[in-house]
LOPAZA-91529 format. One record per atom (N, C-alpha, C, CB): z, x, y. Coordinates in steps of 0.02 Angstrom, whole numbers, plus 32768, in hexadecimal, padded with zeros to 4 digits. Glycine has a CB too. Layout:
ZXY ...
//
This chain:
D5E62303BC16 D627232CBBF7 D659232DBC29 D618237ABBE2 D6462329BC67 D6852344BC8D D6AD22F9BC9C D66D2375BCDD D69B22BFBC93 D6AF228ABC99 D6F8228ABC5B D66E2259BC91 D6C6229ABC18 D6EC228DBBDD D72222B9BBE8 D6C82296BB9A D72922F3BBEE D74D233CBC06 D78B231FBC27 D71C2373BC41 D7742306BC66 D7A822EABCA0 D7D622BEBC77 D78122BABCE1 D7B62282BC51 D7D42263BC3B D8132272BC13 D7B1224BBC29 D7FE22A9BBE9 D82E22C3BBC1 D86022E9BBE1 D81222E6BB92 D85F22FEBC1A D87D2333BC41 D86B2369BC32 D8BA2338BC42 D833237FBC2E D81C23BBBC17 D7EB23D3BC40 D80523B7BBD7 D7CF241ABC56 D79F242DBC85 D7612436BC56 D7B5246EBCB0 D734242ABC75 D6E9243CBC40 D6E42487BC3B D693241FBC66 D70B24B2BC4C D71124FCBC39 D73824EFBC01 D7322533BC6F D76324DABBE9 D79E24CBBBB2 D77A24B5BB81 D7D72496BBC2 D74A247DBB88 D72A245EBB54 D6F22494BB37 D70B2419BB6F D6C524C3BB60 D69724E3BB48 D6BC2524BB30 D66024E9BB79 D6F82547BB40 D70F2573BB1A D72D2555BADC D7382598BB3D D7462515BACB D75B2518BA8D D72C250ABA68 D78C24F7BA7F D6EA24E7BA88 D6B124EABA5F D6922536BA36 D67E24CFBA8F D69A255EBA69 D68625A5BA51 D6C025C7BA2F D66F25D4BA8E D6FA25B3BA32 D72525C7B9FF D72925B6B9B0 D75825B9BA16 D7162573B9B1 D709254AB96C D6CF2569B95A D6FE24F6B96E D6A0257CB96F D6552598B955 D66725DBB944 D6122598B990 D6972607B972 D6AE2658B95E D6CF264BB920 D6E62684B997 D70D2616B90B D71C2620B8DD D6F82605B8A3 D74E2616B8E2 D6CB25DFB89E D6A125C5B86B D66F25FBB853 D67D2587B883 D66C262DB88C D6352664B886 D655269AB848 D6292691B8DB D6A3269CB85E D6C826C4B82F D6D826ADB809 D6F326E1B83A D6E22674B7E7 D6FC2650B7B1 D6BB2665B780 D70C25FAB7C2 D68E2657B78D D64D266BB769 D62E26A4B759 D6242656B781 D64726DCB790 D6412714B77F D66C2728B749 D6462735B7AF D6B82706B73D D6E92733B71A D6DD2703B6E0 D73E2740B73B D6B726BBB6D5 D6A42698B695 D67F26C8B66E D67A2656B69F D64C26E2B690 D6132703B676 D6272741B65D D5DF270BB6A6 D656276AB680 D67427A3B65C D69D2787B62D D69A27D2B686 D6CB2757B61A D6E72753B5E4 D6B82740B5B1 D71A272CB5EA D67E2719B5AF D6572706B588 D6372744B57A D63426D1B59D D631277EB5A4 D60C27BDB57C D63827DEB55B D5E927F1B5A5 D67927E3B56A D6AD27FBB52D D6B227DAB4F4 D6F027FAB53E D6AF2796B4F7 D6BE2770B4BA D67A2775B482 D6CE271DB4D4 D63F2791B4B0 D6092799B482 D60F27DFB451 D5C5279AB4B0 D63D2814B46D D64B2848B438 D6862834B419 D652288FB452 D6B82814B431 D6F6280AB40B D70C27BAB416 D7322841B426 D6E62796B3DE D6F12743B3F7 D7332733B3EE D6C62707B3CB D75D2757B3C0 D7A52735B3C5 D7CC2760B3F8 D7D02733B378 D7C02775B420 D7EE27AAB450 D8152774B47D D7B827E8B488 D8612772B491 D87A273FB4A8 D87A2753B4F2 D8B9272DB487 D897272DB520 D89C2724B56E D8CC275CB584 D8B926D5B587 D8F62779B56D D90927A8B58C D8E427EEB582 D94727A9B57F D8C727FAB541 D8A3282FB53B D85B2827B55A D8A4283FB4F7 D84B27FDB561 D80F27F0B58B D81827FDB5DB D7FA27A6B580 D85B27E1B5E6 D85D27FCB61E D8542844B63C D88927EBB62A D8872868B611 D87C28BFB610 D84828D3B60E D89428E4B5DE D81D28B4B5E9 D7C928CBB5CF D7AB28C3B62A D792287AB57F D7AD2889B63D D7842882B66F D7A3288FB6CC D76A2839B65D D7DB28A5B6C2 D80228B6B703 D7DF28E3B72C D84628D5B6F5 D7D12931B6F8 D7A3295EB727 D764294DB745 D7922993B706 D74A2915B723 D6F728F8B73A D70D28CCB777 D6C428C0B6F4 D74528A3B780 D7502879B7B7 D76B28A6B7E0 D77A283CB7AC D79128DFB7E9 D7A12910B812 D76C2934B847 D7BA293CB7E9 D73C292FB817 D6F62947B83F D6D0291AB853 D6C8296EB81B D6D728DEB840 D6AD28ADB873 D6EA288AB89C D678286BB846 D70E28A8B8B1 D748288FB8D0 D75E2840B8D3 D74028A5B90E D7612829B88E D77B27E3B889 D7C327FAB877 D75427AEB84F D7E627C5B89F D82F27BEB88B D8242784B84D D86727A3B8D3 D841278CB81C D8502763B7EB D8872777B7B6 D8172757B7CF D8C2275BB7B5 D8F2275BB795 D8F7274FB75B D90E2742B7A9 D928275BB724 D931274CB6E5 D9362708B6D8 D963276BB6CE D95826E5B706 D96E269CB6FE D9282681B71D D9BD2683B72B D904268EB73D D8D32676B76F D89C266FB72A D8BF26B4B7BA D89E26A2B6FA D86326B8B6CC D86F2681B69D D8642709B6A8 D8B22672B67E D8CA2651B64E D8BA25FAB65E D917266AB648 D8B525E7B6AB D8AA25AEB6C2 D85D25A2B6B6 D8C325AAB709 D83225D4B6B5 D7F025C0B6BB D7DF25CFB674 D7C425E4B6F4 D7FB25F4B64B D7F425EEB5FB D7FE25ADB5E4 D8252619B5D4 D8412588B600 D851254CB5DD D819250BB5FB D8A8253CB5ED D8092520B637 D7D824E7B65E D79B24F1B638 D7C824F2B6B7 D7832523B61F D7472527B60B D73F252DB5B2 D72C2562B632 D780251FB595 D7922506B558 D77A254BB53B D77024BBB53E D7852596B553 D78125D5B530 D7C125F9B513 D7632602B55D D7F325C1B50D D83825E9B4FE D82825E9B4A7 D89025B6B51D D84A261DB489 D837262DB44D D87C261EB41C D81B267AB450 D86D25E3B3F8 D8AD25CBB3D5 D8BF25EDB398 D8A92586B3C4 D8FE25FEB38F D90B2640B35C D90B2617B325 D9542673B364 D8F3263DB2E4 D8D32627B2A9 D91C2618B283 D89A2664B284 D92125DEB267 D96225C8B23F D96625FDB1F7 D95A256CB225 D99B261FB1F8 D9952659B1CC D9D12640B187 D9AD26ABB1FF D9E4260BB18D DA1C25F0B15C D9F825ECB125 DA4125A9B16D DA1F260EB0E3 DA04260DB0A9 DA4225F7B07B D9E12652B098 DA3B25CCB062 DA8125B2B033 DA7D25DFAFFB DA81255CB012 DAAA2605AFDA DAAB262DAFA2 DAF0262CAF7B DA9A2671AFB7 DB0C25F9AF86 DB4D25F2AF5B DB63259BAF4C DB91261CAF8B DB592595AF11 DB7C254FAF02 DBB5254DAEF7 DB69252DAED1 DBF92539AF17 DC302533AF09 DC4324F4AEC0 DC492524AF50 DC1F24BAAEDE DC232491AEA9 DC03247FAE64 DC1F246DAEC0 DC1724A7AE41 DC0A24B3AE08 DC3A2493ADD4 DC0524F2AE05 DC25249EAD8E DC4A2476AD56 DC8524B4AD42 DC0E245CAD0A DC6924EDAD5B DC90252CAD36 DCD3252BAD5A DC68257EAD3E DD0C255BAD39 DD54255BAD45 DD53258BAD90 DD852580ACFA DD6E256DADAD DD882598ADFF DDC625ACADFD DD882569AE47 DDC425F0AE01 DE08260BAE0B DE272602AE4B DE082650ADFF DE6E2601AE5E DE7E2607AE8C DE942640AEA9 DE9725E5AE8E DE942643AEF0 DE9D2679AF15 DEE42691AF27 DE7B266DAF4A DF1326BEAEE6 DF3A26E0AEEA DF4B270DAF15 DF3826EDAEC8 DF17272CAF38 DF18276CAF65 DF3A2746AFA6 DEC32794AF74 DF4526FBAFB1 DF4026E4AFFA DF9726F0B004 DF1B2685B008 DFC126E3AFE2 DFF926EEAFE9 E0202736AFF2 E00726D1AFBF DFE42778AFDC E00027A6AFE4 E00427C9B02A DFEC27C2AFBA E03A27EFB034 E0512815B083 E04C2858B07E E0A0280AB09F DFFD2876B07D DFD828B3B081 DFF928DCB0C0 DF8628A4B08B E01D2919B0A7 E0212946B0D8 E011298BB0E4 E04F2944B0E1 DFED298DB0A4 DFCB29D0B0A3 DF8229D7B07C DFFE2A02B082 DF662A10B083 DF1329FFB05C DF1229FCB020 DED92A32B065 DEED2A00AFF8 DEF829E8AFAA DF2829C9AF8B DEF92A11AF85 DF3C29A5AF9F DF5A296AAF71 DF452947AF5E DF7D294AAF7C DF04292DAF7F DEEC28EEAF58 DE9528FFAF6E DF172893AF7A DE6C2901AF32 DE2E2914AF4D DE0B28B4AF43 DE012966AF15 DDD528BAAF63 DDA92886AF54 DD562880AF53 DDBD285EAF7A DD3F2854AF29 DCF0286FAF2A DCC3281DAF37 DCD7289FAECA DC98282DAF48 DC6327F4AF5B DC18281BAF4E DC6D27D8AFB6 DBEF27E8AF4F DBB327EFAF39 DB7327E0AF6C DBB427C8AF02 DB5527FEAF9A DB2A27F6AFD3 DAD427F3AFBD DB3D2838B007 DABC27C2AFD6 DA6727C2AFBB DA3C27E8AFD9 DA422783AFC0 DA192809AFCD D9F1283AAFEF D9B12820AFED D9F4287EAFD3 D9862817B01A D92F2802B00A D90B2840B018 D90927C0B041 D8E62847AFD8 D8BA2879AFDA D8732861AFDC D8C528A3AFA4 D83D289FAFE5 D80D287DAFD1 D7F2287BAF7D D7E02894AFFE D81A289CAF53 D8122882AF1E D8392840AEFB D81828B2AF00 D86C282FAF1D D88A27EDAEFD D8D527FAAF24 D88B27ECAE97 D91027DAAF06 D95627EFAF1B D96D281EAF01 D98327C7AF13 D9942835AF1F D9C22866AF0A DA02285BAF0A D9BB2896AF29 DA402876AEE2 DA82285BAEF0 DAAA2893AF08 DAA32839AEB3 DACC289CAF30 DAF228CBAF47 DB3F28B9AF3D DADF28D5AF8B DB6D28E7AF0D DBAA28CAAEF0 DBD428F6AF19 DBB428CDAE9C DC0E28E0AF48 DC252922AF6A DC7428FCAF5C DC022938AFCB DC96293DAF5D DCF22933AF43 DCF42952AF90 DD242970AEE8 DD33292BAFA3 DD50293DAFEA DD982939AFE3 DD39290AB026 DDB7296BB00C DDFF2974B007 DE162929B041 DE1929D3B026 DE402901B02F DE4F28C5B05A DE7E28D9B091 DE6F288BB031 DEA4290CB084 DEC12919B0DC DEA32948B0FF DF0C2932B0E7 DE6C2974B0E7 DE5429A0B121 DE0B2992B11C DE6729F4B11B DDF2296AB0F3 DDAF294EB0FE DD712971B0E5 DDA72945B141 DD9229B8B0CA DD6829EDB0BB DD3529DFB079 DD972A2AB0B1 DD0529E4B07D DCD029E8B038 DCEE2A21B001 DC762A06B054 DD0C29FFAFD2 DD242A3EAF95 DCE42A47AF6E DD6B2A24AF55 DCBE2A20AF62 DC922A28AF34 DC5929EDAF3E DCB72A29AEF0 DC1B29FBAF2E DBE329E2AF26 DBAD29D7AEEA DBD129FDAF4A DB8629AFAEDD DB4929BCAEAA DB06297DAEC0 DB6D29ADAE4A DAE2299AAEB1 DAA8296EAEC5 DA832960AE7C DA722996AF02 DA71291AAE7D DA442914AE34 DA0928E1AE4B DA7728EEADE8 D9E928D4AE10 D9B62896AE1C D9D62840ADFB D96528B0ADEA DA10284EADE1 DA392820ADC7 DA792804ADDF DA422833AD94 DA9F27CBADCA DAE027CDADD1 DB0227DBAD93 DAF52796ADEC DAFF2800AD7C DB2727FFAD40 DB682827AD53 DAFF281EAD00 DB9C281EAD1F DBDC2840AD2B DBE22888AD2F DC05282FACFD DBB028A0ACFF DBA628EAAD05 DB9A2902AD4F DB6928FFACD8 DB7A28E6AD7A DB7828F9ADC3 DBBB2906ADEE DB5428C3ADE4 DBE928CDADDF DC2128C9AE00 DC542910ADD9 DC3F2873ADF8 DC4E2902AD99 DC742938AD75 DC59298BAD7E DC702921AD26 DC1B298CAD8E DBF529D7ADB7 DC1D29D1ADFC DB8B29D4ADC8 DC0F29A9AE28 DC3E29B1AE5E DC8629CDAE6C DC412981AE6C DCA829A7AE32 DCF129C3AE31 DCFC2A08AE0C DD21298DAE0D DCCF2A1EADDD DCC72A62ADCB DCB82A8BAE07 DC922A68AD9A DC922A7AAE2E DC6C2AAEAE60 DCB52AB6AE98 DC122A83AE8E DCEA2A74AE9E DD0D2A77AEC3 DD502AA4AEAF DD112A3AAED1 DD4D2AABAE7E DD9D2AC8AE4F DD982B09AE56 DDA72ABBADF3 
//
């Protein structure tokens, strides 16, 4: 071993110190990985930052210095990062055969509240199915002037929202 260390311009002491440090680092990583897996048993979809905050007190107890970035590298190396779920749901089809009206409010120069009200519909998922929230909003102040919730998308829902706002 002395010949190899001398060839690389290292002392034997440095070689054995490096070996010890690598072993210590490996032990720390395995301990942190075990802590992460333990947390994931309770909360399987918990992300990296929250996991870091959950295991930080335990790391301090064990005198393990392991920062957030180092944890993310460990999670990446062991393929433990949680990929966000894709939540895009297409709800509007603008390529239809029905008449589309032009946006006449685009040219208006609003200077005060209650000059123009606009309405919109939002889909709300519930355990029973979809609900539809119709809102009437003041275009200048963006204040919600009225709203209505229904289980259908009929024009009466919008009319009810306008009545609530008036």
